[in-house]
LOLO-800223 format. One record per residue: x, y, z of N, C-alpha, C in turn; chain; residue number from 1. Coordinates in Angstrom, 2 decimals. Atoms other than C-alpha are relative to their C-alpha. Example, Ala and Ser with C-alpha at 12.3 -4.5 7.8 and 13.67 -1.06 7.14 Angstrom:
! LOLO-800223
0.89 -1.19 0.00 12.30 -4.50 7.80 0.90 1.20 0.00 A 1 .
-0.82 -1.19 -0.06 13.67 -1.06 7.14 -0.77 1.09 0.73 A 2 .
//
This chain:
! LOLO-800223
-0.34 -0.93 0.77 -113.57 -96.03 -126.91 1.41 0.59 0.98 A 1 .
-1.18 -1.14 0.14 -110.06 -94.01 -127.26 -0.31 1.07 0.59 A 2 .
-0.03 -1.19 -0.33 -109.83 -90.91 -125.01 0.98 0.90 -1.11 A 3 .
-0.99 -0.79 1.20 -107.97 -88.24 -127.49 -0.48 1.66 1.18 A 4 .
0.13 -0.94 -0.50 -107.23 -85.09 -125.20 0.97 1.05 -0.99 A 5 .
-0.33 -1.51 0.64 -106.72 -81.39 -126.77 0.31 0.88 0.85 A 6 .
-0.22 -1.11 -0.72 -105.22 -78.59 -124.98 0.46 0.83 0.00 A 7 .
-0.83 -1.43 0.20 -104.71 -75.28 -124.62 1.35 0.25 0.84 A 8 .
-1.03 0.24 -0.86 -101.36 -74.07 -123.26 -0.67 1.19 1.39 A 9 .
-0.37 -1.26 -1.25 -100.99 -70.62 -121.47 -1.31 0.44 0.32 A 10 .
1.37 -0.42 -0.65 -103.68 -69.81 -119.14 -0.64 -1.81 0.97 A 11 .
0.11 1.62 0.00 -104.55 -73.95 -119.23 1.05 -0.51 0.52 A 12 .
-0.95 0.69 -0.59 -101.88 -76.18 -118.88 0.92 0.65 0.60 A 13 .
-1.50 -0.75 -0.28 -99.27 -73.84 -118.43 -0.83 1.50 1.23 A 14 .
-0.02 -1.21 -1.00 -99.68 -70.79 -115.15 0.30 0.99 -1.13 A 15 .
-0.11 -1.37 0.53 -100.10 -67.53 -116.67 1.00 1.23 0.33 A 16 .
-1.03 -1.11 -0.99 -97.80 -65.83 -114.05 1.21 -0.95 -0.20 A 17 .
-1.05 0.96 0.16 -94.86 -68.31 -114.38 -0.15 -0.91 -1.52 A 18 .
-0.20 1.09 0.66 -95.72 -70.74 -117.19 0.42 -1.14 0.38 A 19 .
-0.58 1.48 -0.57 -95.20 -73.54 -115.03 -1.06 -0.92 -0.30 A 20 .
1.06 1.39 -0.04 -97.30 -76.94 -115.44 0.04 -1.19 1.63 A 21 .
-0.60 0.96 -1.12 -96.24 -78.09 -111.80 -1.60 -0.77 -0.01 A 22 .
0.91 0.12 -0.85 -99.61 -78.31 -110.54 -0.82 -1.18 -1.04 A 23 .
0.83 0.68 0.58 -101.00 -80.44 -113.31 0.59 -1.57 -0.11 A 24 .
-0.91 1.27 0.54 -98.15 -83.52 -113.11 -0.71 -1.00 0.69 A 25 .
0.38 1.16 -0.34 -100.36 -86.14 -111.51 -0.41 -0.25 -1.07 A 26 .
1.18 0.24 1.07 -103.31 -85.61 -114.60 1.14 -0.45 -1.17 A 27 .
-0.82 0.28 1.33 -99.81 -85.57 -116.76 0.39 -1.39 -0.29 A 28 .
-0.62 0.91 -0.21 -98.31 -88.83 -115.58 -0.76 -1.23 0.08 A 29 .
1.09 1.12 0.25 -101.59 -90.91 -115.50 0.03 0.03 -1.50 A 30 .
0.21 -0.07 1.29 -102.31 -89.60 -119.26 0.88 -0.84 -0.83 A 31 .
-1.11 0.23 0.99 -98.84 -90.58 -120.39 -0.09 -1.34 0.42 A 32 .
-0.04 1.39 -0.29 -99.04 -94.31 -118.61 -1.30 -0.46 -0.48 A 33 .
1.36 1.03 1.12 -102.29 -95.24 -120.13 0.08 0.43 -1.50 A 34 .
-0.43 0.57 1.39 -100.85 -94.36 -123.55 -1.23 1.09 -0.42 A 35 .
1.26 -0.99 0.73 -103.87 -91.15 -124.23 0.62 0.81 -0.41 A 36 .
-0.56 -1.48 1.01 -102.66 -88.69 -126.83 -0.64 1.29 0.58 A 37 .
-0.71 -1.13 -0.51 -101.54 -85.48 -125.47 -0.34 1.31 -1.06 A 38 .
0.09 -0.33 1.06 -102.72 -82.95 -128.37 0.47 1.83 0.73 A 39 .
-0.22 -1.76 -0.23 -101.07 -79.17 -127.61 -0.81 0.77 -1.03 A 40 .
0.32 -0.77 0.86 -103.54 -76.56 -129.20 0.21 0.99 0.60 A 41 .
-1.09 -1.41 -0.92 -101.59 -73.04 -128.94 -0.56 1.17 -1.24 A 42 .
-0.03 -1.36 1.10 -101.71 -69.49 -130.23 1.87 -0.34 -0.43 A 43 .
-1.05 -0.37 0.07 -98.17 -69.95 -129.88 0.79 -0.84 -1.27 A 44 .
-0.80 -0.11 0.65 -95.46 -70.45 -132.75 0.49 -1.84 -0.25 A 45 .
-0.12 1.59 -0.31 -94.67 -74.48 -134.03 2.10 0.26 1.00 A 46 .
-1.68 0.56 -0.66 -90.51 -73.51 -132.96 -0.68 -0.22 1.85 A 47 .
-0.17 -0.29 -1.42 -91.86 -72.58 -129.43 -0.85 -1.35 0.58 A 48 .
0.60 1.22 -0.39 -94.11 -75.79 -129.20 0.60 -1.22 -0.10 A 49 .
-1.05 1.15 -0.19 -91.50 -78.07 -130.45 0.72 -0.05 1.23 A 50 .
-0.87 0.13 -1.16 -89.48 -76.92 -127.48 -0.68 -0.15 1.66 A 51 .
0.71 0.54 -1.28 -92.36 -77.20 -125.03 -0.33 -1.59 0.16 A 52 .
-0.17 1.02 -0.38 -92.90 -80.47 -125.72 0.80 -1.23 0.06 A 53 .
-1.60 0.58 -0.31 -89.16 -81.52 -125.51 -0.12 -0.45 1.64 A 54 .
0.05 0.44 -1.22 -90.14 -80.57 -122.01 -0.96 -0.65 1.14 A 55 .
0.52 0.78 -0.72 -92.54 -82.54 -121.47 -0.21 -1.38 -0.51 A 56 .
0.24 1.80 0.38 -91.87 -85.78 -123.11 -0.72 -0.24 -1.06 A 57 .
1.49 0.04 0.60 -94.84 -84.82 -125.68 0.55 -0.78 -1.47 A 58 .
-0.46 0.26 1.38 -94.37 -86.67 -129.08 -1.42 -0.18 -0.85 A 59 .
1.69 0.26 0.91 -98.17 -86.36 -130.53 -0.07 1.08 -0.47 A 60 .
0.56 -1.56 0.82 -99.47 -83.67 -133.01 -0.13 0.90 0.61 A 61 .
0.41 -1.40 -0.71 -99.90 -80.42 -132.33 -0.57 0.81 -0.73 A 62 .
0.59 -0.73 1.20 -101.69 -77.68 -133.80 1.01 1.57 0.64 A 63 .
-0.83 -1.73 0.14 -99.84 -73.63 -133.71 -1.35 0.96 -0.32 A 64 .
0.52 -1.26 0.44 -100.79 -70.58 -134.34 -1.82 0.30 -0.16 A 65 .
1.51 0.23 0.07 -104.85 -71.06 -133.18 -0.66 -0.59 -1.60 A 66 .
0.87 0.76 1.26 -105.36 -73.52 -136.04 0.94 0.39 -1.54 A 67 .
0.28 -0.15 1.01 -103.75 -72.32 -138.38 1.55 -1.26 -0.99 A 68 .
-0.34 1.05 0.64 -101.10 -75.14 -138.80 0.02 -1.55 1.03 A 69 .
0.21 1.87 -0.72 -100.88 -79.25 -137.93 1.14 -0.37 0.23 A 70 .
-1.18 0.80 0.52 -97.85 -81.01 -137.42 -0.17 -1.01 0.96 A 71 .
0.20 0.94 -0.01 -97.72 -84.44 -137.62 1.56 -0.99 0.03 A 72 .
-1.33 0.96 -0.08 -94.36 -86.80 -136.15 -0.22 -0.51 -1.19 A 73 .
-0.30 0.58 1.40 -93.06 -88.29 -138.98 -0.33 -1.66 0.34 A 74 .
0.50 1.51 -0.03 -94.43 -92.16 -139.23 -0.88 -0.76 1.74 A 75 .
1.02 -0.28 -1.00 -96.86 -91.10 -136.21 -1.53 -1.28 -0.46 A 76 .
0.96 0.80 0.20 -99.75 -92.67 -137.76 0.07 -1.26 -0.90 A 77 .
-0.47 1.50 0.67 -99.64 -96.17 -139.93 -0.56 0.40 -0.96 A 78 .
0.76 -0.29 0.79 -101.41 -94.64 -142.39 0.72 1.63 -1.14 A 79 .
-0.52 -1.24 0.88 -99.98 -91.28 -145.38 -0.98 1.17 0.65 A 80 .
1.38 -1.62 0.53 -101.68 -87.50 -144.33 0.18 0.66 -0.56 A 81 .
-0.09 -1.56 1.22 -101.41 -85.18 -146.91 0.63 1.57 1.07 A 82 .
-0.28 -1.49 -0.50 -99.53 -81.95 -146.00 1.64 -0.24 -0.64 A 83 .
-1.65 0.24 0.49 -95.81 -80.78 -146.53 0.85 -0.57 1.13 A 84 .
-1.14 0.81 -1.25 -92.95 -82.95 -145.18 0.94 1.00 -0.42 A 85 .
-1.44 -0.51 -0.88 -90.46 -81.29 -143.02 0.38 -0.85 0.75 A 86 .
-1.16 0.81 -0.61 -87.63 -82.50 -141.24 -0.81 -0.10 1.43 A 87 .
0.76 0.51 -1.59 -89.51 -84.82 -138.48 -1.22 0.10 -0.03 A 88 .
1.47 -0.52 -0.29 -92.89 -83.50 -139.22 -1.25 -0.03 -1.54 A 89 .
1.21 -0.39 1.20 -95.87 -83.57 -142.09 -0.53 1.24 0.77 A 90 .
0.77 -1.49 -0.56 -97.30 -79.70 -141.98 -1.13 0.08 -0.87 A 91 .
1.18 -0.11 0.32 -100.56 -79.43 -142.39 -0.35 1.68 0.10 A 92 .
0.23 -1.53 0.45 -101.09 -75.66 -143.88 -1.40 0.77 0.15 A 93 .
1.41 -0.49 0.48 -104.60 -74.09 -142.88 -0.11 1.40 -0.26 A 94 .
-0.09 -1.46 -0.50 -103.67 -70.42 -142.63 0.38 0.40 -0.58 A 95 .
-0.60 -0.63 1.34 -102.95 -68.04 -145.04 1.66 0.71 0.82 A 96 .
-1.17 -0.20 -0.56 -99.11 -66.93 -144.78 -0.07 1.15 0.44 A 97 .
-0.19 -1.42 -1.02 -97.97 -64.73 -142.23 0.71 1.57 -0.94 A 98 .
-0.05 -1.22 1.13 -96.74 -62.12 -145.33 -1.16 0.88 0.12 A 99 .
1.19 -0.32 0.33 -100.25 -61.88 -146.07 -0.84 0.57 1.14 A 100 .
0.84 -0.21 -1.46 -101.69 -61.77 -142.44 0.73 1.93 0.33 A 101 .
-1.06 -1.16 -0.55 -98.71 -58.87 -141.69 -0.75 1.17 -1.31 A 102 .
0.71 -0.77 0.95 -100.01 -56.97 -144.89 -1.16 0.57 0.08 A 103 .
1.50 -0.50 -1.05 -103.75 -56.85 -143.69 0.38 0.81 1.13 A 104 .
0.16 -0.55 -1.40 -102.53 -55.78 -140.31 0.20 1.49 -0.23 A 105 .
-0.88 -1.66 -0.19 -100.25 -52.76 -141.11 -1.52 0.54 -0.82 A 106 .
1.19 -0.82 1.13 -103.29 -51.76 -143.96 -1.37 0.19 1.22 A 107 .
1.68 0.14 -0.90 -106.16 -52.24 -141.00 0.75 1.11 1.10 A 108 .
-0.06 -1.07 -1.32 -104.47 -50.13 -138.26 0.74 1.28 -0.50 A 109 .
-0.62 -1.57 0.73 -103.00 -47.21 -140.59 -1.30 0.99 0.29 A 110 .
1.07 -1.25 0.04 -105.27 -44.11 -139.85 -0.38 -0.23 1.90 A 111 .
0.38 -0.80 -0.97 -106.32 -45.00 -136.54 0.16 -0.28 1.19 A 112 .
-0.57 -0.87 -0.76 -105.73 -43.05 -133.82 0.24 -0.56 1.53 A 113 .
-0.56 0.97 -1.11 -104.26 -45.94 -131.40 1.23 -0.40 0.60 A 114 .
-1.25 0.96 0.37 -101.24 -47.48 -130.49 -0.27 -1.19 -0.37 A 115 .
-0.03 1.18 0.32 -100.83 -50.81 -132.31 0.93 -1.04 -0.44 A 116 .
-1.14 0.75 0.44 -98.61 -53.38 -132.53 -0.25 -1.32 -0.15 A 117 .
0.11 1.40 -0.03 -98.00 -56.68 -133.31 1.55 -0.34 0.08 A 118 .
-1.23 0.56 -0.40 -95.26 -59.01 -132.58 1.28 0.55 -0.75 A 119 .
-1.22 0.31 1.07 -93.30 -58.59 -135.93 0.51 1.65 -0.01 A 120 .
-0.67 -1.41 0.05 -92.79 -54.68 -134.73 1.09 0.48 0.82 A 121 .
-1.05 -0.09 -0.88 -90.84 -55.52 -131.95 1.34 -0.62 0.12 A 122 .
-1.01 0.80 0.05 -87.67 -57.05 -131.49 -0.43 -0.77 1.60 A 123 .
0.21 1.29 -1.25 -87.22 -60.11 -128.84 0.27 0.71 1.35 A 124 .
-0.18 -0.67 -1.26 -85.70 -58.26 -126.00 -1.27 1.17 0.68 A 125 .
0.64 -0.84 -0.23 -88.63 -55.81 -126.28 -1.32 -0.47 0.77 A 126 .
1.38 1.18 -0.10 -90.99 -58.77 -126.50 0.24 -0.88 1.31 A 127 .
-0.39 0.61 -0.79 -89.47 -60.46 -123.44 -0.41 0.99 1.20 A 128 .
0.98 -1.09 -0.68 -90.35 -57.08 -121.49 -1.35 -0.24 0.25 A 129 .
1.06 -0.01 0.30 -93.60 -57.17 -122.45 -1.00 -1.35 0.46 A 130 .
1.05 1.34 -0.18 -94.83 -61.01 -122.27 1.08 -0.88 1.23 A 131 .
-0.57 0.71 -0.62 -92.22 -62.04 -119.53 0.68 -1.40 -0.39 A 132 .
-0.44 1.15 0.46 -90.89 -64.73 -121.84 1.79 -0.07 -0.04 A 133 .
-1.79 -0.45 0.10 -86.89 -65.21 -121.46 0.20 0.25 -1.80 A 134 .
-0.31 -0.11 1.34 -85.48 -64.19 -124.80 0.01 -0.85 -1.10 A 135 .
0.32 0.51 0.75 -84.76 -67.06 -126.32 -1.76 -0.44 -0.75 A 136 .
1.78 0.42 0.25 -88.89 -67.97 -126.39 -0.23 0.95 -0.53 A 137 .
0.70 -1.26 0.33 -89.28 -64.66 -127.58 0.63 -0.07 -1.65 A 138 .
-0.35 0.59 1.12 -87.04 -65.56 -130.50 -0.80 -0.90 -1.12 A 139 .
0.72 0.76 1.05 -89.40 -68.73 -131.27 -0.71 0.74 -0.02 A 140 .
1.30 -0.51 0.27 -92.36 -66.55 -130.68 -0.06 0.96 -1.45 A 141 .
0.17 -0.20 0.71 -91.42 -64.61 -133.63 0.34 -0.74 -1.12 A 142 .
-0.47 0.30 1.27 -90.71 -66.99 -136.09 -1.28 -0.76 -0.76 A 143 .
1.40 0.51 -0.25 -94.48 -67.04 -136.81 -0.78 -0.58 -1.72 A 144 .
0.69 0.20 1.53 -96.09 -68.55 -140.35 -1.54 0.37 0.33 A 145 .
1.38 -0.38 0.43 -99.86 -67.54 -140.05 -0.66 1.42 0.78 A 146 .
0.84 -0.81 -1.02 -101.06 -65.46 -136.85 0.82 1.54 0.27 A 147 .
-0.32 -1.38 -0.42 -100.05 -61.76 -135.51 -0.42 0.32 1.02 A 148 .
0.57 -0.23 -1.35 -100.34 -61.54 -131.71 0.49 1.79 0.09 A 149 .
0.49 -1.30 0.20 -101.61 -57.84 -131.12 -0.14 0.92 1.34 A 150 .
0.45 -0.37 -1.16 -100.69 -55.76 -128.25 -1.03 1.31 -0.80 A 151 .
0.48 -0.79 0.24 -103.26 -52.67 -128.14 -0.49 0.88 0.21 A 152 .
0.67 -1.30 -1.16 -104.06 -49.42 -126.40 -0.21 0.93 -0.50 A 153 .
0.88 -1.05 0.80 -107.02 -47.64 -127.47 -0.99 0.61 0.72 A 154 .
1.85 0.08 -0.73 -110.81 -46.82 -126.78 -0.62 -0.79 -0.68 A 155 .
1.32 0.55 0.55 -113.81 -48.98 -127.25 0.02 0.32 -1.21 A 156 .
0.35 -0.30 1.33 -114.47 -47.32 -130.33 1.37 0.40 -0.67 A 157 .
-1.48 0.03 0.42 -110.66 -46.97 -131.56 -0.14 -1.98 -0.19 A 158 .
-0.52 1.80 0.02 -110.54 -51.19 -130.80 -1.01 -0.45 -0.93 A 159 .
0.84 0.50 0.78 -113.91 -51.49 -132.71 0.36 0.25 -0.99 A 160 .
-0.61 -0.27 1.70 -112.91 -49.44 -136.06 1.64 -0.86 -0.43 A 161 .
-0.97 0.62 0.45 -109.62 -51.41 -135.78 -0.43 -1.46 -0.50 A 162 .
0.54 1.45 0.52 -111.26 -54.82 -135.87 -0.99 -0.19 -1.17 A 163 .
0.86 -0.03 1.00 -113.94 -53.86 -138.40 1.46 0.12 -1.46 A 164 .
-1.25 -0.35 0.92 -110.76 -52.52 -140.69 0.31 -1.17 -0.14 A 165 .
-1.10 1.50 -0.55 -108.79 -56.29 -139.49 -1.03 -0.59 -1.46 A 166 .
0.89 1.08 1.14 -112.18 -57.94 -141.66 0.07 0.33 -1.70 A 167 .
-0.45 -0.09 1.50 -112.21 -55.52 -144.76 0.97 -0.01 -0.58 A 168 .
-1.27 0.22 0.76 -108.75 -56.34 -145.39 0.30 -1.48 -0.29 A 169 .
-0.17 1.11 0.04 -110.07 -59.78 -145.09 0.70 -1.15 0.25 A 170 .
-0.52 0.68 -0.99 -108.80 -61.14 -142.24 -0.87 -0.12 1.12 A 171 .
0.78 0.18 -1.05 -109.99 -62.15 -139.03 0.62 0.42 1.44 A 172 .
-0.83 -0.34 -1.27 -109.27 -61.63 -135.35 -0.81 -1.40 1.32 A 173 .
0.18 1.00 -1.13 -109.23 -63.81 -132.11 0.59 0.97 1.28 A 174 .
-0.45 -0.65 -1.12 -108.77 -63.01 -128.60 0.73 -1.18 1.09 A 175 .
0.04 0.95 -0.69 -106.63 -65.25 -126.04 1.33 0.90 0.99 A 176 .
-0.59 -1.13 -0.81 -104.08 -63.59 -123.74 0.42 1.47 -0.80 A 177 .
-0.33 -1.30 0.71 -103.40 -60.82 -126.42 -1.07 -0.22 -1.64 A 178 .
0.28 -0.17 1.45 -105.56 -60.23 -129.97 0.70 -0.58 -0.52 A 179 .
-0.79 0.64 0.39 -104.44 -62.28 -132.22 -1.21 0.52 -1.46 A 180 .
1.41 -0.38 0.97 -105.48 -61.27 -136.57 0.70 -1.00 -0.37 A 181 .
-0.10 1.25 0.64 -105.54 -64.29 -138.55 -0.49 -0.23 -1.82 A 182 .
0.34 0.08 0.80 -106.62 -65.72 -141.62 -1.64 -0.98 0.49 A 183 .
1.25 0.57 -0.71 -110.41 -67.85 -141.53 0.53 -1.09 0.34 A 184 .
-0.70 1.30 -1.18 -108.72 -70.78 -139.17 -0.67 -0.13 1.50 A 185 .
0.10 0.61 -1.35 -109.25 -71.67 -135.65 0.63 -1.39 0.45 A 186 .
-0.83 1.34 -0.30 -108.14 -74.58 -133.52 -1.07 -0.97 -0.36 A 187 .
0.68 1.36 0.20 -111.12 -76.79 -134.18 0.13 -0.09 -1.06 A 188 .
-0.22 0.28 1.13 -110.30 -76.89 -137.50 0.94 -1.07 -0.10 A 189 .
-0.70 0.84 -0.22 -107.34 -78.60 -136.52 -0.45 -0.97 0.80 A 190 .
0.28 0.90 -0.89 -108.65 -80.48 -134.04 -1.15 -0.81 -0.80 A 191 .
0.85 1.27 0.92 -111.34 -81.88 -136.91 0.49 -1.08 -0.14 A 192 .
-0.62 0.74 0.29 -108.71 -82.98 -138.20 0.98 -0.85 -0.02 A 193 .
-0.70 0.84 -0.77 -106.73 -84.92 -136.27 -1.34 -0.71 0.65 A 194 .
1.28 0.82 -0.37 -109.90 -86.29 -134.80 -0.19 -1.02 -1.25 A 195 .
-0.03 1.18 0.61 -110.37 -88.14 -137.93 0.76 -0.97 -0.24 A 196 .
-1.12 1.32 0.00 -107.00 -89.32 -137.90 -0.10 -1.09 1.12 A 197 .
-0.27 0.48 -0.94 -107.36 -90.36 -134.62 -1.31 -1.48 -0.03 A 198 .
1.17 1.62 0.88 -111.29 -92.45 -135.94 0.99 -1.09 -0.52 A 199 .
-0.73 1.17 1.42 -108.99 -94.13 -138.54 0.89 -0.37 1.02 A 200 .
-0.35 1.38 -0.47 -106.82 -95.49 -136.20 -0.02 -0.58 1.26 A 201 .
0.47 0.82 -0.77 -108.41 -96.29 -133.20 -1.64 -0.86 -0.06 A 202 .
1.20 0.71 -0.15 -111.87 -97.04 -134.34 -1.39 0.98 0.60 A 203 .
0.55 -0.51 -1.04 -113.65 -95.09 -131.35 0.77 0.86 0.42 A 204 .
-0.49 -0.66 -1.39 -112.88 -92.11 -129.33 -0.81 0.87 0.48 A 205 .
1.14 -0.77 -0.15 -114.08 -89.92 -127.18 0.82 1.25 0.60 A 206 .
-0.93 -0.96 -0.31 -112.28 -86.57 -127.16 -0.20 1.00 1.52 A 207 .
0.09 -0.76 -0.99 -111.66 -84.23 -124.05 1.13 1.26 -0.53 A 208 .
-0.78 -1.36 0.07 -110.80 -80.17 -124.86 0.40 1.02 1.44 A 209 .
0.13 -0.55 -1.02 -109.64 -78.09 -122.27 0.60 1.54 -0.51 A 210 .
-0.63 -0.98 0.31 -108.96 -74.11 -122.98 -0.77 0.92 1.03 A 211 .
-0.18 -0.93 -1.25 -109.28 -70.95 -120.86 -0.79 1.38 -0.81 A 212 .
-0.04 -0.67 0.72 -109.82 -68.31 -123.99 -1.05 -0.12 -0.84 A 213 .
0.95 0.26 0.79 -112.05 -66.72 -126.45 0.56 -0.82 -1.39 A 214 .
-0.80 0.66 1.07 -109.63 -68.34 -129.02 -0.23 -1.34 0.23 A 215 .
0.40 1.44 -0.18 -110.81 -71.48 -127.93 -1.33 -0.56 -0.28 A 216 .
1.56 -0.28 -0.32 -114.59 -71.32 -128.14 -0.13 -1.46 -1.30 A 217 .
0.37 1.18 1.09 -114.29 -73.58 -131.75 0.63 -1.16 0.58 A 218 .
-0.82 1.45 -0.84 -111.65 -76.19 -129.75 -0.97 -0.49 0.63 A 219 .
1.00 0.74 -1.36 -114.11 -76.97 -127.05 -1.48 -0.56 -0.56 A 220 .
0.53 0.33 0.73 -116.71 -77.22 -129.67 -0.24 -1.42 -0.58 A 221 .
-0.28 1.60 0.56 -115.07 -80.12 -130.96 -0.29 -1.38 1.10 A 222 .
0.25 1.24 -1.06 -115.45 -81.97 -127.81 -1.32 -0.70 0.64 A 223 .
0.73 0.57 -0.61 -117.32 -85.08 -126.23 -0.01 1.03 1.82 A 224 .
0.03 -0.52 -0.87 -116.01 -83.03 -122.83 0.75 1.22 0.11 A 225 .
-0.36 -1.35 -0.01 -115.54 -79.39 -123.10 0.34 1.00 1.34 A 226 .
0.05 -0.86 -1.78 -113.79 -77.81 -120.01 0.57 1.49 -0.22 A 227 .
-0.31 -1.09 0.24 -113.22 -74.48 -119.40 0.59 0.77 0.79 A 228 .
-0.84 -0.25 -1.22 -110.80 -73.25 -116.99 -0.11 1.22 0.52 A 229 .
0.44 -0.99 -0.45 -111.21 -70.62 -115.20 1.44 1.06 0.53 A 230 .
-1.65 -1.17 0.42 -108.64 -67.56 -115.09 0.37 0.61 1.58 A 231 .
-0.64 -0.42 -1.52 -106.50 -66.05 -112.14 -1.14 0.98 1.19 A 232 .
0.88 -1.10 -0.58 -109.39 -63.73 -111.23 -1.04 -0.73 0.68 A 233 .
1.03 0.75 -0.35 -111.77 -66.46 -110.44 -1.06 0.27 -0.54 A 234 .
1.19 0.11 0.60 -113.96 -65.63 -113.39 0.04 -0.63 -1.49 A 235 .
0.37 0.73 1.01 -114.82 -67.47 -116.82 0.26 0.55 -1.67 A 236 .
0.27 0.02 1.08 -114.56 -66.76 -120.26 -1.30 -0.11 -0.31 A 237 .
1.33 0.02 0.49 -117.97 -65.75 -121.98 -0.29 -0.83 -0.87 A 238 .
0.64 1.15 0.80 -118.46 -69.18 -123.60 -0.72 -0.71 0.20 A 239 .
1.33 0.89 -0.77 -121.43 -71.27 -123.04 -0.37 -0.77 -1.16 A 240 .
0.17 0.25 0.77 -122.01 -74.19 -124.69 -0.92 -1.56 0.71 A 241 .
0.93 1.28 -0.66 -124.27 -77.90 -123.77 1.56 -0.80 1.05 A 242 .
-0.82 0.91 -0.52 -122.19 -80.10 -121.02 1.08 0.68 0.15 A 243 .
-1.49 -0.80 -0.14 -119.55 -77.24 -120.39 0.22 -0.27 1.22 A 244 .
-0.42 0.31 -1.27 -117.78 -78.20 -117.38 0.70 1.40 0.03 A 245 .
-1.07 -1.14 -0.23 -116.08 -75.36 -115.77 0.49 -0.33 1.41 A 246 .
-0.62 -0.56 -0.74 -113.58 -75.19 -113.49 0.28 -0.06 1.28 A 247 .
0.25 -1.24 -1.25 -113.08 -74.35 -109.86 0.99 0.61 0.49 A 248 .
-1.25 -0.50 -0.73 -109.52 -73.54 -109.48 0.90 0.69 -1.54 A 249 .
-0.62 -0.63 1.52 -107.29 -71.82 -112.23 1.08 -0.62 -0.88 A 250 .
-1.30 0.66 0.45 -104.78 -72.88 -114.77 0.23 -1.67 0.09 A 251 .
-0.05 1.42 -0.14 -103.18 -76.00 -114.31 -0.26 -0.96 1.39 A 252 .
0.65 0.44 -1.36 -104.52 -76.64 -110.84 -1.53 -0.68 -0.42 A 253 .
1.30 -0.18 0.22 -107.80 -76.27 -112.39 -0.18 -0.91 -1.43 A 254 .
0.49 0.93 0.94 -107.21 -78.52 -115.45 1.04 -1.65 0.80 A 255 .
0.14 0.96 -0.51 -105.80 -81.04 -113.45 -1.10 -1.01 0.79 A 256 .
0.99 0.25 -0.08 -108.71 -81.72 -111.81 -1.12 -0.01 -0.24 A 257 .
1.27 0.39 1.14 -110.99 -81.51 -114.17 0.49 -1.12 -0.91 A 258 .
-0.30 0.92 0.90 -109.01 -84.00 -116.22 -0.07 -1.39 0.67 A 259 .
-0.11 1.34 -0.90 -108.70 -86.46 -113.18 -1.62 -0.70 0.09 A 260 .
1.59 0.31 -0.57 -112.75 -86.47 -112.56 0.10 -0.50 -1.55 A 261 .
0.67 0.45 0.74 -113.47 -86.68 -116.18 0.96 -1.83 -0.69 A 262 .
-0.65 1.09 -0.18 -110.66 -90.09 -116.32 -0.82 -0.93 0.67 A 263 .
0.79 0.79 -0.62 -112.14 -91.39 -113.54 -1.16 -0.27 -0.12 A 264 .
1.19 0.64 1.05 -115.72 -91.34 -115.35 -0.02 -0.70 -0.73 A 265 .
-0.52 1.26 1.61 -114.20 -93.24 -118.35 0.30 -0.84 0.20 A 266 .
-0.23 1.64 -0.35 -112.90 -95.63 -116.46 -1.05 -0.60 1.04 A 267 .
1.02 0.62 -0.42 -115.61 -96.45 -114.34 -1.30 -0.02 -0.77 A 268 .
1.39 0.51 1.10 -118.16 -96.58 -117.00 0.41 -1.25 -0.63 A 269 .
-0.14 1.53 0.86 -116.10 -98.99 -118.76 0.00 -1.20 0.88 A 270 .
0.25 1.04 -0.52 -116.18 -101.09 -115.90 -1.35 -0.67 0.92 A 271 .
1.64 0.45 -0.09 -120.04 -100.77 -115.23 -0.61 -0.60 -1.30 A 272 .
//
């Protein structure tokens, strides 16, 4: 069966401190040589992921804004996939439009005694100071289609009040590096659609999914080999799944070790 890999980016394939993927280069090169699809499944925008894919020389489909959208390069599959046609891609939209999400977000925070700001409230320069991203990356991060990352400063009680109000306004929320307000979608929705496409292409597939955050839960649930990446402090997100693999190192180092072990195991089983 053909391996297919879905991976989160920040804190998983990319270091959370400096966004480097150097520690994962060995496994990345192996994946590339073997022709294994490597699908980025991120909370980042399509503009951000397109830029990152160029750095990785990645030509595969990708999932953006916590499953709000899937982008499939033009001509990637030898069959038609339904979705909006934009330059270079088929764009499958699963999430609520960003304008609706912002409207619900603004209504939810009104009157809550806390400091609550979304990416849409900040200039790209303010965002660069907070996130450590370059100003160009922050401009791309503000090109949102489905999902509003949120900076929250308040008490546990005001946090609970805010998220109750988010749900009362017809939205959902999740947590990665930041809180996110979004529609009723998740990374697993995007992975499930792409899994069906790869099954149609290859017949049989084995899925490997890697992530470090609560917003990766539904992605990991789609995996034959779910991998939970250790955080920089040595702790793990509270995710409990059968056959869950936990890494013994954080970020790209843990990604490299876990993926190498899984690919070794798959190759050994074929020989056996």
